[in-house]
PDB file of N, CA, C and O in Angstrom:
ATOM      1  N   MET A   1     -30.767-110.574  11.884  1.00  0.00           N
ATOM      2  CA  MET A   1     -32.112-111.113  12.030  1.00  0.00           C
ATOM      3  C   MET A   1     -32.030-112.461  12.740  1.00  0.00           C
ATOM      4  O   MET A   1     -31.171-113.286  12.427  1.00  0.00           O
ATOM      5  N   MET A   2     -32.921-112.675  13.686  1.00  0.00           N
ATOM      6  CA  MET A   2     -32.919-113.905  14.470  1.00  0.00           C
ATOM      7  C   MET A   2     -33.698-114.998  13.771  1.00  0.00           C
ATOM      8  O   MET A   2     -34.682-114.757  13.071  1.00  0.00           O
ATOM      9  N   SER A   3     -33.213-116.221  13.990  1.00  0.00           N
ATOM     10  CA  SER A   3     -33.972-117.352  13.475  1.00  0.00           C
ATOM     11  C   SER A   3     -35.215-117.540  14.344  1.00  0.00           C
ATOM     12  O   SER A   3     -35.320-116.981  15.436  1.00  0.00           O
ATOM     13  N   ASP A   4     -36.143-118.333  13.841  1.00  0.00           N
ATOM     14  CA  ASP A   4     -37.375-118.580  14.589  1.00  0.00           C
ATOM     15  C   ASP A   4     -37.084-119.259  15.927  1.00  0.00           C
ATOM     16  O   ASP A   4     -37.704-118.931  16.938  1.00  0.00           O
ATOM     17  N   GLU A   5     -36.150-120.198  15.933  1.00  0.00           N
ATOM     18  CA  GLU A   5     -35.805-120.900  17.174  1.00  0.00           C
ATOM     19  C   GLU A   5     -35.198-119.938  18.185  1.00  0.00           C
ATOM     20  O   GLU A   5     -35.521-120.003  19.372  1.00  0.00           O
ATOM     21  N   ALA A   6     -34.331-119.055  17.732  1.00  0.00           N
ATOM     22  CA  ALA A   6     -33.703-118.091  18.642  1.00  0.00           C
ATOM     23  C   ALA A   6     -34.755-117.144  19.216  1.00  0.00           C
ATOM     24  O   ALA A   6     -34.682-116.781  20.390  1.00  0.00           O
ATOM     25  N   LYS A   7     -35.721-116.745  18.412  1.00  0.00           N
ATOM     26  CA  LYS A   7     -36.784-115.867  18.891  1.00  0.00           C
ATOM     27  C   LYS A   7     -37.643-116.568  19.940  1.00  0.00           C
ATOM     28  O   LYS A   7     -38.013-115.966  20.948  1.00  0.00           O
ATOM     29  N   ILE A   8     -37.957-117.830  19.705  1.00  0.00           N
ATOM     30  CA  ILE A   8     -38.748-118.605  20.664  1.00  0.00           C
ATOM     31  C   ILE A   8     -38.003-118.724  21.990  1.00  0.00           C
ATOM     32  O   ILE A   8     -38.582-118.539  23.060  1.00  0.00           O
ATOM     33  N   ILE A   9     -36.711-119.034  21.902  1.00  0.00           N
ATOM     34  CA  ILE A   9     -35.891-119.169  23.107  1.00  0.00           C
ATOM     35  C   ILE A   9     -35.804-117.836  23.839  1.00  0.00           C
ATOM     36  O   ILE A   9     -35.900-117.793  25.066  1.00  0.00           O
ATOM     37  N   THR A  10     -35.626-116.761  23.102  1.00  0.00           N
ATOM     38  CA  THR A  10     -35.550-115.432  23.707  1.00  0.00           C
ATOM     39  C   THR A  10     -36.865-115.079  24.409  1.00  0.00           C
ATOM     40  O   THR A  10     -36.856-114.544  25.518  1.00  0.00           O
ATOM     41  N   ASP A  11     -37.976-115.375  23.770  1.00  0.00           N
ATOM     42  CA  ASP A  11     -39.283-115.110  24.379  1.00  0.00           C
ATOM     43  C   ASP A  11     -39.473-115.926  25.659  1.00  0.00           C
ATOM     44  O   ASP A  11     -39.974-115.416  26.661  1.00  0.00           O
ATOM     45  N   GLU A  12     -39.073-117.182  25.613  1.00  0.00           N
ATOM     46  CA  GLU A  12     -39.202-118.035  26.803  1.00  0.00           C
ATOM     47  C   GLU A  12     -38.306-117.528  27.934  1.00  0.00           C
ATOM     48  O   GLU A  12     -38.709-117.554  29.097  1.00  0.00           O
ATOM     49  N   LEU A  13     -37.110-117.071  27.609  1.00  0.00           N
ATOM     50  CA  LEU A  13     -36.217-116.522  28.628  1.00  0.00           C
ATOM     51  C   LEU A  13     -36.810-115.269  29.265  1.00  0.00           C
ATOM     52  O   LEU A  13     -36.678-115.057  30.470  1.00  0.00           O
ATOM     53  N   LYS A  14     -37.461-114.444  28.456  1.00  0.00           N
ATOM     54  CA  LYS A  14     -38.109-113.249  29.007  1.00  0.00           C
ATOM     55  C   LYS A  14     -39.213-113.641  29.984  1.00  0.00           C
ATOM     56  O   LYS A  14     -39.349-113.029  31.044  1.00  0.00           O
ATOM     57  N   LYS A  15     -39.999-114.656  29.635  1.00  0.00           N
ATOM     58  CA  LYS A  15     -41.063-115.126  30.534  1.00  0.00           C
ATOM     59  C   LYS A  15     -40.469-115.646  31.840  1.00  0.00           C
ATOM     60  O   LYS A  15     -40.994-115.370  32.919  1.00  0.00           O
ATOM     61  N   ILE A  16     -39.383-116.392  31.742  1.00  0.00           N
ATOM     62  CA  ILE A  16     -38.726-116.928  32.936  1.00  0.00           C
ATOM     63  C   ILE A  16     -38.199-115.792  33.801  1.00  0.00           C
ATOM     64  O   ILE A  16     -38.326-115.838  35.025  1.00  0.00           O
ATOM     65  N   GLU A  17     -37.616-114.783  33.187  1.00  0.00           N
ATOM     66  CA  GLU A  17     -37.105-113.631  33.937  1.00  0.00           C
ATOM     67  C   GLU A  17     -38.247-112.899  34.645  1.00  0.00           C
ATOM     68  O   GLU A  17     -38.090-112.478  35.791  1.00  0.00           O
ATOM     69  N   GLU A  18     -39.380-112.743  33.984  1.00  0.00           N
ATOM     70  CA  GLU A  18     -40.536-112.091  34.600  1.00  0.00           C
ATOM     71  C   GLU A  18     -41.042-112.898  35.788  1.00  0.00           C
ATOM     72  O   GLU A  18     -41.355-112.335  36.837  1.00  0.00           O
ATOM     73  N   ASN A  19     -41.122-114.217  35.625  1.00  0.00           N
ATOM     74  CA  ASN A  19     -41.564-115.080  36.731  1.00  0.00           C
ATOM     75  C   ASN A  19     -40.589-115.008  37.901  1.00  0.00           C
ATOM     76  O   ASN A  19     -41.006-114.980  39.058  1.00  0.00           O
ATOM     77  N   LEU A  20     -39.308-114.978  37.606  1.00  0.00           N
ATOM     78  CA  LEU A  20     -38.295-114.875  38.651  1.00  0.00           C
ATOM     79  C   LEU A  20     -38.423-113.545  39.393  1.00  0.00           C
ATOM     80  O   LEU A  20     -38.302-113.498  40.617  1.00  0.00           O
ATOM     81  N   ALA A  21     -38.664-112.482  38.661  1.00  0.00           N
ATOM     82  CA  ALA A  21     -38.851-111.168  39.299  1.00  0.00           C
ATOM     83  C   ALA A  21     -40.085-111.187  40.201  1.00  0.00           C
ATOM     84  O   ALA A  21     -40.060-110.618  41.292  1.00  0.00           O
ATOM     85  N   ASP A  22     -41.169-111.838  39.755  1.00  0.00           N
ATOM     86  CA  ASP A  22     -42.379-111.959  40.576  1.00  0.00           C
ATOM     87  C   ASP A  22     -42.082-112.720  41.865  1.00  0.00           C
ATOM     88  O   ASP A  22     -42.525-112.327  42.944  1.00  0.00           O
ATOM     89  N   ILE A  23     -41.336-113.800  41.745  1.00  0.00           N
ATOM     90  CA  ILE A  23     -40.990-114.599  42.921  1.00  0.00           C
ATOM     91  C   ILE A  23     -40.133-113.788  43.881  1.00  0.00           C
ATOM     92  O   ILE A  23     -40.339-113.843  45.094  1.00  0.00           O
ATOM     93  N   GLN A  24     -39.179-113.041  43.355  1.00  0.00           N
ATOM     94  CA  GLN A  24     -38.333-112.212  44.215  1.00  0.00           C
ATOM     95  C   GLN A  24     -39.158-111.154  44.948  1.00  0.00           C
ATOM     96  O   GLN A  24     -38.926-110.892  46.128  1.00  0.00           O
ATOM     97  N   LEU A  25     -40.110-110.553  44.258  1.00  0.00           N
ATOM     98  CA  LEU A  25     -40.976-109.562  44.898  1.00  0.00           C
ATOM     99  C   LEU A  25     -41.804-110.188  46.011  1.00  0.00           C
ATOM    100  O   LEU A  25     -41.966-109.598  47.080  1.00  0.00           O
ATOM    101  N   ILE A  26     -42.323-111.374  45.760  1.00  0.00           N
ATOM    102  CA  ILE A  26     -43.099-112.061  46.788  1.00  0.00           C
ATOM    103  C   ILE A  26     -42.229-112.336  48.003  1.00  0.00           C
ATOM    104  O   ILE A  26     -42.650-112.112  49.138  1.00  0.00           O
ATOM    105  N   LEU A  27     -41.021-112.820  47.767  1.00  0.00           N
ATOM    106  CA  LEU A  27     -40.113-113.093  48.883  1.00  0.00           C
ATOM    107  C   LEU A  27     -39.812-111.830  49.672  1.00  0.00           C
ATOM    108  O   LEU A  27     -39.864-111.828  50.902  1.00  0.00           O
ATOM    109  N   GLU A  28     -39.501-110.767  48.963  1.00  0.00           N
ATOM    110  CA  GLU A  28     -39.127-109.523  49.635  1.00  0.00           C
ATOM    111  C   GLU A  28     -40.308-108.883  50.353  1.00  0.00           C
ATOM    112  O   GLU A  28     -40.171-108.439  51.493  1.00  0.00           O
ATOM    113  N   ASN A  29     -41.455-108.831  49.705  1.00  0.00           N
ATOM    114  CA  ASN A  29     -42.580-108.063  50.229  1.00  0.00           C
ATOM    115  C   ASN A  29     -43.523-108.854  51.122  1.00  0.00           C
ATOM    116  O   ASN A  29     -44.174-108.272  51.991  1.00  0.00           O
ATOM    117  N   GLU A  30     -43.612-110.144  50.934  1.00  0.00           N
ATOM    118  CA  GLU A  30     -44.594-110.914  51.687  1.00  0.00           C
ATOM    119  C   GLU A  30     -43.931-111.886  52.658  1.00  0.00           C
ATOM    120  O   GLU A  30     -44.122-111.789  53.870  1.00  0.00           O
ATOM    121  N   THR A  31     -43.164-112.810  52.127  1.00  0.00           N
ATOM    122  CA  THR A  31     -42.612-113.874  52.960  1.00  0.00           C
ATOM    123  C   THR A  31     -41.688-113.323  54.031  1.00  0.00           C
ATOM    124  O   THR A  31     -41.830-113.660  55.206  1.00  0.00           O
ATOM    125  N   ASN A  32     -40.744-112.479  53.641  1.00  0.00           N
ATOM    126  CA  ASN A  32     -39.811-111.933  54.624  1.00  0.00           C
ATOM    127  C   ASN A  32     -40.544-111.093  55.673  1.00  0.00           C
ATOM    128  O   ASN A  32     -40.201-111.133  56.854  1.00  0.00           O
ATOM    129  N   LYS A  33     -41.542-110.342  55.242  1.00  0.00           N
ATOM    130  CA  LYS A  33     -42.327-109.521  56.167  1.00  0.00           C
ATOM    131  C   LYS A  33     -43.047-110.407  57.175  1.00  0.00           C
ATOM    132  O   LYS A  33     -43.052-110.119  58.372  1.00  0.00           O
ATOM    133  N   ASN A  34     -43.654-111.482  56.687  1.00  0.00           N
ATOM    134  CA  ASN A  34     -44.381-112.382  57.576  1.00  0.00           C
ATOM    135  C   ASN A  34     -43.450-113.086  58.550  1.00  0.00           C
ATOM    136  O   ASN A  34     -43.791-113.247  59.722  1.00  0.00           O
ATOM    137  N   ILE A  35     -42.299-113.500  58.092  1.00  0.00           N
ATOM    138  CA  ILE A  35     -41.316-114.131  58.968  1.00  0.00           C
ATOM    139  C   ILE A  35     -40.875-113.151  60.045  1.00  0.00           C
ATOM    140  O   ILE A  35     -40.746-113.517  61.213  1.00  0.00           O
ATOM    141  N   ARG A  36     -40.649-111.920  59.652  1.00  0.00           N
ATOM    142  CA  ARG A  36     -40.224-110.897  60.616  1.00  0.00           C
ATOM    143  C   ARG A  36     -41.305-110.668  61.684  1.00  0.00           C
ATOM    144  O   ARG A  36     -40.996-110.536  62.869  1.00  0.00           O
ATOM    145  N   LEU A  37     -42.573-110.623  61.254  1.00  0.00           N
ATOM    146  CA  LEU A  37     -43.671-110.445  62.200  1.00  0.00           C
ATOM    147  C   LEU A  37     -43.735-111.597  63.200  1.00  0.00           C
ATOM    148  O   LEU A  37     -43.930-111.380  64.396  1.00  0.00           O
ATOM    149  N   ILE A  38     -43.573-112.795  62.712  1.00  0.00           N
ATOM    150  CA  ILE A  38     -43.596-113.949  63.597  1.00  0.00           C
ATOM    151  C   ILE A  38     -42.406-113.914  64.545  1.00  0.00           C
ATOM    152  O   ILE A  38     -42.542-114.201  65.734  1.00  0.00           O
ATOM    153  N   ALA A  39     -41.237-113.560  64.012  1.00  0.00           N
ATOM    154  CA  ALA A  39     -40.036-113.493  64.842  1.00  0.00           C
ATOM    155  C   ALA A  39     -40.165-112.441  65.936  1.00  0.00           C
ATOM    156  O   ALA A  39     -39.600-112.599  67.018  1.00  0.00           O
ATOM    157  N   GLU A  40     -40.897-111.380  65.664  1.00  0.00           N
ATOM    158  CA  GLU A  40     -41.092-110.328  66.659  1.00  0.00           C
ATOM    159  C   GLU A  40     -42.073-110.757  67.740  1.00  0.00           C
ATOM    160  O   GLU A  40     -42.263-110.033  68.718  1.00  0.00           O
ATOM    161  N   GLY A  41     -42.689-111.899  67.587  1.00  0.00           N
ATOM    162  CA  GLY A  41     -43.601-112.413  68.597  1.00  0.00           C
ATOM    163  C   GLY A  41     -44.995-111.839  68.526  1.00  0.00           C
ATOM    164  O   GLY A  41     -45.748-111.925  69.496  1.00  0.00           O
ATOM    165  N   ARG A  42     -45.355-111.258  67.406  1.00  0.00           N
ATOM    166  CA  ARG A  42     -46.689-110.664  67.295  1.00  0.00           C
ATOM    167  C   ARG A  42     -47.794-111.696  67.349  1.00  0.00           C
ATOM    168  O   ARG A  42     -48.942-111.370  67.653  1.00  0.00           O
ATOM    169  N   PHE A  43     -47.455-112.934  67.058  1.00  0.00           N
ATOM    170  CA  PHE A  43     -48.474-113.972  67.033  1.00  0.00           C
ATOM    171  C   PHE A  43     -48.429-114.844  68.283  1.00  0.00           C
ATOM    172  O   PHE A  43     -48.976-115.946  68.288  1.00  0.00           O
ATOM    173  N   ASP A  44     -47.785-114.363  69.338  1.00  0.00           N
ATOM    174  CA  ASP A  44     -47.735-115.092  70.603  1.00  0.00           C
ATOM    175  C   ASP A  44     -49.061-114.894  71.320  1.00  0.00           C
ATOM    176  O   ASP A  44     -49.298-113.841  71.911  1.00  0.00           O
ATOM    177  N   ARG A  45     -49.915-115.885  71.271  1.00  0.00           N
ATOM    178  CA  ARG A  45     -51.273-115.760  71.795  1.00  0.00           C
ATOM    179  C   ARG A  45     -51.340-115.906  73.310  1.00  0.00           C
ATOM    180  O   ARG A  45     -52.385-115.670  73.915  1.00  0.00           O
ATOM    181  N   SER A  46     -50.241-116.288  73.912  1.00  0.00           N
ATOM    182  CA  SER A  46     -50.291-116.515  75.357  1.00  0.00           C
ATOM    183  C   SER A  46     -49.981-115.253  76.155  1.00  0.00           C
ATOM    184  O   SER A  46     -50.049-115.289  77.384  1.00  0.00           O
ATOM    185  N   ARG A  47     -49.650-114.157  75.518  1.00  0.00           N
ATOM    186  CA  ARG A  47     -49.285-112.931  76.234  1.00  0.00           C
ATOM    187  C   ARG A  47     -50.460-112.311  76.964  1.00  0.00           C
ATOM    188  O   ARG A  47     -50.335-111.950  78.134  1.00  0.00           O
ATOM    189  N   LYS A  48     -51.580-112.182  76.312  1.00  0.00           N
ATOM    190  CA  LYS A  48     -52.747-111.515  76.882  1.00  0.00           C
ATOM    191  C   LYS A  48     -53.999-112.267  76.450  1.00  0.00           C
ATOM    192  O   LYS A  48     -53.994-112.972  75.442  1.00  0.00           O
ATOM    193  N   PRO A  49     -55.075-112.109  77.224  1.00  0.00           N
ATOM    194  CA  PRO A  49     -56.316-112.786  76.822  1.00  0.00           C
ATOM    195  C   PRO A  49     -56.819-112.351  75.444  1.00  0.00           C
ATOM    196  O   PRO A  49     -57.383-113.157  74.704  1.00  0.00           O
ATOM    197  N   ASP A  50     -56.615-111.086  75.103  1.00  0.00           N
ATOM    198  CA  ASP A  50     -57.099-110.614  73.796  1.00  0.00           C
ATOM    199  C   ASP A  50     -56.050-110.832  72.697  1.00  0.00           C
ATOM    200  O   ASP A  50     -56.234-110.397  71.561  1.00  0.00           O
ATOM    201  N   GLY A  51     -54.972-111.496  73.039  1.00  0.00           N
ATOM    202  CA  GLY A  51     -53.908-111.761  72.061  1.00  0.00           C
ATOM    203  C   GLY A  51     -54.382-112.573  70.875  1.00  0.00           C
ATOM    204  O   GLY A  51     -53.943-112.354  69.746  1.00  0.00           O
ATOM    205  N   ALA A  52     -55.283-113.515  71.134  1.00  0.00           N
ATOM    206  CA  ALA A  52     -55.786-114.346  70.045  1.00  0.00           C
ATOM    207  C   ALA A  52     -56.546-113.502  69.028  1.00  0.00           C
ATOM    208  O   ALA A  52     -56.423-113.720  67.823  1.00  0.00           O
ATOM    209  N   LEU A  53     -57.332-112.540  69.509  1.00  0.00           N
ATOM    210  CA  LEU A  53     -58.079-111.680  68.589  1.00  0.00           C
ATOM    211  C   LEU A  53     -57.143-110.788  67.785  1.00  0.00           C
ATOM    212  O   LEU A  53     -57.340-110.593  66.586  1.00  0.00           O
ATOM    213  N   LYS A  54     -56.129-110.248  68.444  1.00  0.00           N
ATOM    214  CA  LYS A  54     -55.166-109.404  67.734  1.00  0.00           C
ATOM    215  C   LYS A  54     -54.401-110.220  66.701  1.00  0.00           C
ATOM    216  O   LYS A  54     -54.158-109.754  65.587  1.00  0.00           O
ATOM    217  N   ALA A  55     -54.020-111.446  67.076  1.00  0.00           N
ATOM    218  CA  ALA A  55     -53.302-112.311  66.146  1.00  0.00           C
ATOM    219  C   ALA A  55     -54.170-112.641  64.939  1.00  0.00           C
ATOM    220  O   ALA A  55     -53.693-112.642  63.804  1.00  0.00           O
ATOM    221  N   LYS A  56     -55.450-112.921  65.190  1.00  0.00           N
ATOM    222  CA  LYS A  56     -56.370-113.225  64.090  1.00  0.00           C
ATOM    223  C   LYS A  56     -56.509-112.019  63.163  1.00  0.00           C
ATOM    224  O   LYS A  56     -56.517-112.163  61.941  1.00  0.00           O
ATOM    225  N   LYS A  57     -56.616-110.837  63.752  1.00  0.00           N
ATOM    226  CA  LYS A  57     -56.728-109.615  62.952  1.00  0.00           C
ATOM    227  C   LYS A  57     -55.481-109.425  62.094  1.00  0.00           C
ATOM    228  O   LYS A  57     -55.582-109.089  60.915  1.00  0.00           O
ATOM    229  N   GLU A  58     -54.315-109.637  62.678  1.00  0.00           N
ATOM    230  CA  GLU A  58     -53.075-109.475  61.920  1.00  0.00           C
ATOM    231  C   GLU A  58     -52.960-110.516  60.824  1.00  0.00           C
ATOM    232  O   GLU A  58     -52.474-110.215  59.734  1.00  0.00           O
ATOM    233  N   MET A  59     -53.400-111.739  61.097  1.00  0.00           N
ATOM    234  CA  MET A  59     -53.384-112.771  60.061  1.00  0.00           C
ATOM    235  C   MET A  59     -54.310-112.370  58.906  1.00  0.00           C
ATOM    236  O   MET A  59     -53.961-112.551  57.740  1.00  0.00           O
ATOM    237  N   LEU A  60     -55.475-111.833  59.225  1.00  0.00           N
ATOM    238  CA  LEU A  60     -56.401-111.392  58.184  1.00  0.00           C
ATOM    239  C   LEU A  60     -55.816-110.236  57.381  1.00  0.00           C
ATOM    240  O   LEU A  60     -55.990-110.174  56.164  1.00  0.00           O
ATOM    241  N   LEU A  61     -55.121-109.319  58.057  1.00  0.00           N
ATOM    242  CA  LEU A  61     -54.479-108.213  57.347  1.00  0.00           C
ATOM    243  C   LEU A  61     -53.393-108.724  56.408  1.00  0.00           C
ATOM    244  O   LEU A  61     -53.247-108.215  55.297  1.00  0.00           O
ATOM    245  N   LEU A  62     -52.635-109.719  56.838  1.00  0.00           N
ATOM    246  CA  LEU A  62     -51.610-110.307  55.977  1.00  0.00           C
ATOM    247  C   LEU A  62     -52.243-110.992  54.770  1.00  0.00           C
ATOM    248  O   LEU A  62     -51.747-110.866  53.651  1.00  0.00           O
ATOM    249  N   GLN A  63     -53.332-111.711  54.996  1.00  0.00           N
ATOM    250  CA  GLN A  63     -54.024-112.360  53.881  1.00  0.00           C
ATOM    251  C   GLN A  63     -54.574-111.327  52.903  1.00  0.00           C
ATOM    252  O   GLN A  63     -54.476-111.505  51.689  1.00  0.00           O
ATOM    253  N   MET A  64     -55.148-110.253  53.426  1.00  0.00           N
ATOM    254  CA  MET A  64     -55.682-109.194  52.575  1.00  0.00           C
ATOM    255  C   MET A  64     -54.556-108.559  51.752  1.00  0.00           C
ATOM    256  O   MET A  64     -54.732-108.282  50.566  1.00  0.00           O
ATOM    257  N   ASP A  65     -53.416-108.332  52.377  1.00  0.00           N
ATOM    258  CA  ASP A  65     -52.261-107.765  51.687  1.00  0.00           C
ATOM    259  C   ASP A  65     -51.829-108.679  50.541  1.00  0.00           C
ATOM    260  O   ASP A  65     -51.545-108.211  49.438  1.00  0.00           O
ATOM    261  N   ARG A  66     -51.780-109.990  50.810  1.00  0.00           N
ATOM    262  CA  ARG A  66     -51.389-110.939  49.777  1.00  0.00           C
ATOM    263  C   ARG A  66     -52.397-110.952  48.629  1.00  0.00           C
ATOM    264  O   ARG A  66     -52.009-110.990  47.461  1.00  0.00           O
ATOM    265  N   LEU A  67     -53.681-110.921  48.955  1.00  0.00           N
ATOM    266  CA  LEU A  67     -54.722-110.921  47.922  1.00  0.00           C
ATOM    267  C   LEU A  67     -54.664-109.660  47.063  1.00  0.00           C
ATOM    268  O   LEU A  67     -54.856-109.722  45.849  1.00  0.00           O
ATOM    269  N   GLU A  68     -54.397-108.517  47.695  1.00  0.00           N
ATOM    270  CA  GLU A  68     -54.270-107.276  46.929  1.00  0.00           C
ATOM    271  C   GLU A  68     -53.099-107.371  45.950  1.00  0.00           C
ATOM    272  O   GLU A  68     -53.201-106.911  44.813  1.00  0.00           O
ATOM    273  N   LYS A  69     -52.008-107.956  46.382  1.00  0.00           N
ATOM    274  CA  LYS A  69     -50.861-108.121  45.486  1.00  0.00           C
ATOM    275  C   LYS A  69     -51.186-109.082  44.351  1.00  0.00           C
ATOM    276  O   LYS A  69     -50.789-108.859  43.207  1.00  0.00           O
ATOM    277  N   ASP A  70     -51.910-110.155  44.671  1.00  0.00           N
ATOM    278  CA  ASP A  70     -52.326-111.093  43.632  1.00  0.00           C
ATOM    279  C   ASP A  70     -53.204-110.401  42.595  1.00  0.00           C
ATOM    280  O   ASP A  70     -53.049-110.627  41.395  1.00  0.00           O
ATOM    281  N   ILE A  71     -54.126-109.558  43.057  1.00  0.00           N
ATOM    282  CA  ILE A  71     -55.009-108.833  42.139  1.00  0.00           C
ATOM    283  C   ILE A  71     -54.196-107.902  41.243  1.00  0.00           C
ATOM    284  O   ILE A  71     -54.458-107.808  40.044  1.00  0.00           O
ATOM    285  N   ARG A  72     -53.207-107.211  41.823  1.00  0.00           N
ATOM    286  CA  ARG A  72     -52.351-106.333  41.008  1.00  0.00           C
ATOM    287  C   ARG A  72     -51.628-107.127  39.931  1.00  0.00           C
ATOM    288  O   ARG A  72     -51.539-106.685  38.786  1.00  0.00           O
ATOM    289  N   ARG A  73     -51.103-108.317  40.298  1.00  0.00           N
ATOM    290  CA  ARG A  73     -50.388-109.147  39.315  1.00  0.00           C
ATOM    291  C   ARG A  73     -51.332-109.628  38.217  1.00  0.00           C
ATOM    292  O   ARG A  73     -50.953-109.669  37.047  1.00  0.00           O
ATOM    293  N   ILE A  74     -52.558-109.990  38.588  1.00  0.00           N
ATOM    294  CA  ILE A  74     -53.539-110.443  37.600  1.00  0.00           C
ATOM    295  C   ILE A  74     -53.884-109.302  36.644  1.00  0.00           C
ATOM    296  O   ILE A  74     -53.948-109.505  35.432  1.00  0.00           O
ATOM    297  N   LYS A  75     -54.107-108.108  37.185  1.00  0.00           N
ATOM    298  CA  LYS A  75     -54.402-106.947  36.336  1.00  0.00           C
ATOM    299  C   LYS A  75     -53.255-106.675  35.379  1.00  0.00           C
ATOM    300  O   LYS A  75     -53.474-106.367  34.208  1.00  0.00           O
ATOM    301  N   GLN A  76     -52.025-106.790  35.883  1.00  0.00           N
ATOM    302  CA  GLN A  76     -50.854-106.546  35.035  1.00  0.00           C
ATOM    303  C   GLN A  76     -50.796-107.566  33.897  1.00  0.00           C
ATOM    304  O   GLN A  76     -50.508-107.206  32.756  1.00  0.00           O
ATOM    305  N   LYS A  77     -51.068-108.837  34.203  1.00  0.00           N
ATOM    306  CA  LYS A  77     -51.055-109.872  33.167  1.00  0.00           C
ATOM    307  C   LYS A  77     -52.147-109.610  32.132  1.00  0.00           C
ATOM    308  O   LYS A  77     -51.923-109.786  30.934  1.00  0.00           O
ATOM    309  N   ILE A  78     -53.324-109.192  32.587  1.00  0.00           N
ATOM    310  CA  ILE A  78     -54.427-108.889  31.665  1.00  0.00           C
ATOM    311  C   ILE A  78     -54.037-107.735  30.750  1.00  0.00           C
ATOM    312  O   ILE A  78     -54.295-107.781  29.548  1.00  0.00           O
ATOM    313  N   GLU A  79     -53.416-106.698  31.315  1.00  0.00           N
ATOM    314  CA  GLU A  79     -52.980-105.565  30.505  1.00  0.00           C
ATOM    315  C   GLU A  79     -51.937-105.980  29.488  1.00  0.00           C
ATOM    316  O   GLU A  79     -51.954-105.509  28.351  1.00  0.00           O
ATOM    317  N   GLU A  80     -51.008-106.880  29.896  1.00  0.00           N
ATOM    318  CA  GLU A  80     -49.994-107.374  28.963  1.00  0.00           C
ATOM    319  C   GLU A  80     -50.638-108.139  27.809  1.00  0.00           C
ATOM    320  O   GLU A  80     -50.267-107.958  26.649  1.00  0.00           O
ATOM    321  N   ILE A  81     -51.599-108.988  28.135  1.00  0.00           N
ATOM    322  CA  ILE A  81     -52.263-109.784  27.105  1.00  0.00           C
ATOM    323  C   ILE A  81     -53.061-108.857  26.179  1.00  0.00           C
ATOM    324  O   ILE A  81     -53.051-109.033  24.961  1.00  0.00           O
ATOM    325  N   ALA A  82     -53.747-107.873  26.763  1.00  0.00           N
ATOM    326  CA  ALA A  82     -54.540-106.942  25.957  1.00  0.00           C
ATOM    327  C   ALA A  82     -53.653-106.127  25.026  1.00  0.00           C
ATOM    328  O   ALA A  82     -54.030-105.847  23.889  1.00  0.00           O
ATOM    329  N   SER A  83     -52.474-105.748  25.510  1.00  0.00           N
ATOM    330  CA  SER A  83     -51.593-104.939  24.671  1.00  0.00           C
ATOM    331  C   SER A  83     -50.992-105.760  23.533  1.00  0.00           C
ATOM    332  O   SER A  83     -50.644-105.204  22.491  1.00  0.00           O
ATOM    333  N   LYS A  84     -50.866-107.077  23.716  1.00  0.00           N
ATOM    334  CA  LYS A  84     -50.354-107.944  22.660  1.00  0.00           C
ATOM    335  C   LYS A  84     -51.398-108.146  21.564  1.00  0.00           C
ATOM    336  O   LYS A  84     -51.057-108.329  20.395  1.00  0.00           O
ATOM    337  N   ASP A  85     -52.677-108.111  21.955  1.00  0.00           N
ATOM    338  CA  ASP A  85     -53.755-108.325  20.996  1.00  0.00           C
ATOM    339  C   ASP A  85     -53.970-107.110  20.099  1.00  0.00           C
ATOM    340  O   ASP A  85     -54.561-107.230  19.026  1.00  0.00           O
ATOM    341  N   VAL A  86     -53.502-105.957  20.525  1.00  0.00           N
ATOM    342  CA  VAL A  86     -53.738-104.726  19.770  1.00  0.00           C
ATOM    343  C   VAL A  86     -52.853-104.638  18.587  1.00  0.00           C
ATOM    344  O   VAL A  86     -52.918-103.663  17.838  1.00  0.00           O
TER     345      VAL A  86
END
């Protein structure tokens, strides 16, 4: 049987591990993807006259993708909190 202090520490470590996993997912799915897009020159607005519009559209798609992921994370946290209350 664990002492109260050990249980608190264990719970805090689990929270830290979850946050670390979230950060790793963001890096893998969002940041690295965005860096790759920029490196590929997709945001080079000087290529064509309509390049600025395409770049703006791609930026909006990236923002939408990030917001959708944020919403998924928020829903997951709400479900976790709801399941603890039961």
